[in-house]
N, C-alpha and C positions, 0 to 999 in steps of 0.2 A: 707310129704311135709314140706318145708322150706318157711318161709314168713320171710323175712328180708329186711332191707333197704341196698342198694346199696353204695357204696364208697362216694358218691356227697351227698346221703341223710345222710349219717352217719355222716360226718364232719360237714355238714351244721346243723345238729341238736345240735351237740355237740357246735359249735361255738354260734348259738343262746343260748344256755343255757347258757354260760359265760356271753354273753351280756345282758341276763335277769337280771343274777345275778349282775352285776354291772349297773342296770338301774339308771340312775340320778347321775351316778358318773362321767360323761363327757365321751369323746370317747377311745376306747380302740385300740390301736397298734394291728397290725395285728401278730407280736412277741408275746404279750401277752397273746391273744388267744391262738395263735399255741403252746405256751409252757405248758399253763395251760391244755387244751384240748388235746394234743398229736396228732396235726393235723401238717403234713409238711407246714411250714410256704408261700413256693413258690407256694403253691396250692390253699393258703386260698383265696386270691384275686378271682381267676376264680371261686372258689365255692361260693363267698359273692356275686359276681356280680349278677346272677337272682335274689337275694333276695333284693339289691339295686335297679334293674329293678322293681322287684314286688312291692315295697313299702314298704319293711318291714324294710329296713336298710337304714342309710346314710352312705355314705362314703367322708371322707374328707381329700383331698391331703397334703402334706407338712409336716414339722416338727411338727406342732399342729395337725397333722390330725389323722384320726383314724378312726372307726366305732362305730356305736350307734344304739339303737332301734330308728325307726323312729316312732313306735307306742307303749305307755304300754305295757308290757308283758302279763297284763290281756286280752288284744286284739286282740294276735296274737295266732291261733291255730297250735299245731302240723302237721295238716293236709296243712296248707298251706305252711309251711317251705319245708314239704316233698313235696309236688305236684311243688312247684318253684324249687326245687332241682332235682326231677328225674322226673315229669311229673305227669299226671294223675294217679289215681289208676287203672283206666279203663283200660281192656286188648283187643285190636281188635280180639285176637285170643280164640279159644273156648278152654273152660277148658279141653274137651275130644281131645286138639290136636293131632294128630299120632294117634287116636284110628278110628274106624271106623264109623265116623260121617256122615251120610248122609241123615238128616234132612236139611229142606230148611228152616234157619233161625234161628231155635233154637235146642238143644237139650235137652235130658232129664234131664241132670245135669244145664242147664241153670238158671233157678227159683233160685235152692237151693245156687247157686255160687254167681249172682246177688244178692240174700239176704244178705249171707255173706259178700262180700264186700260192701256191704252199712252200715251192723253193724259195721264192722272197718271204714269205713269213719265217720259215726256218731260219735263213739269213739274219733277217732283223732280229729275230728272239735271241741269235746267240752274239750280236753284236751290243756290248754294255755301253754306258755312260763311260765307263773308266777307258775304256778303247778309243771312244770319240776324243775325250777330253786330253789323252795323250798324245792323241792325231794332230790335235789343234794346236797343243804345246809344240809340238816337233815341226809343225806348219810355221809357228812364229819364230822358233828359233834358226828358219831355214835349214832343218835338215832332212825336208822333204822333197826330193825333185820333183819335176812337173811330168806329168807321163807323157809317154812318148807319142800318142794320139791326143788331139783335144778331146776332152770330155765334153766342152761345150762349145757351140758356136761362135758365142760370145761372152768375153771373158766381162766377168763383173766383178770390179776390187770391193774389198772388205770397206764398209763404210765405217763400224764402230772401231772404238779407240782401243787398242792393248792396253792391258794393265801398264806395262811399261811407257805407253804414251800418254798416260791422263797426267793431268796436272793435279796436285794437292789443291781441294777448296781453299779459297782464301779465308782465312781466319777474321773474325769480325774483331776489331780492337774494343778492348772492354772499357767503357766510360769508369774513371777513378774519381 
């Protein structure tokens, strides 16, 4: 069984972690977020629009514009971000879809599945952006040891540039 975020959820969580790490530093440009978190820059405004409408982000247009968290990172849960990006965790389909489900309104796996989904939702609701941002910073510092058992069969290296890796943009020489 695979439990994973779709592309919208993945990119939205990445962007929110970046914004949480820079909370209080002013607005972040889409290109900064995209470069740091390896998100296609053109796609970012579409991804962040539901988070703005949902009250988690502010967006300001113009040369001094950008994105910022509308609430402190401690007040935003991972569940809020995921559900605004991808929709509710609930599914209208029976977990035994495609199987011989001939029960009226409930199947034998219903209670177990609902309980498992509720446990996942509770855990995501208790996880804040502040925690994710701190964990990301600890990983960047090298303070987090790899887990004893591989979480993923194939390791995927981070492609985005950490702030410490980014080169300041070249300033244009002014004509005198």
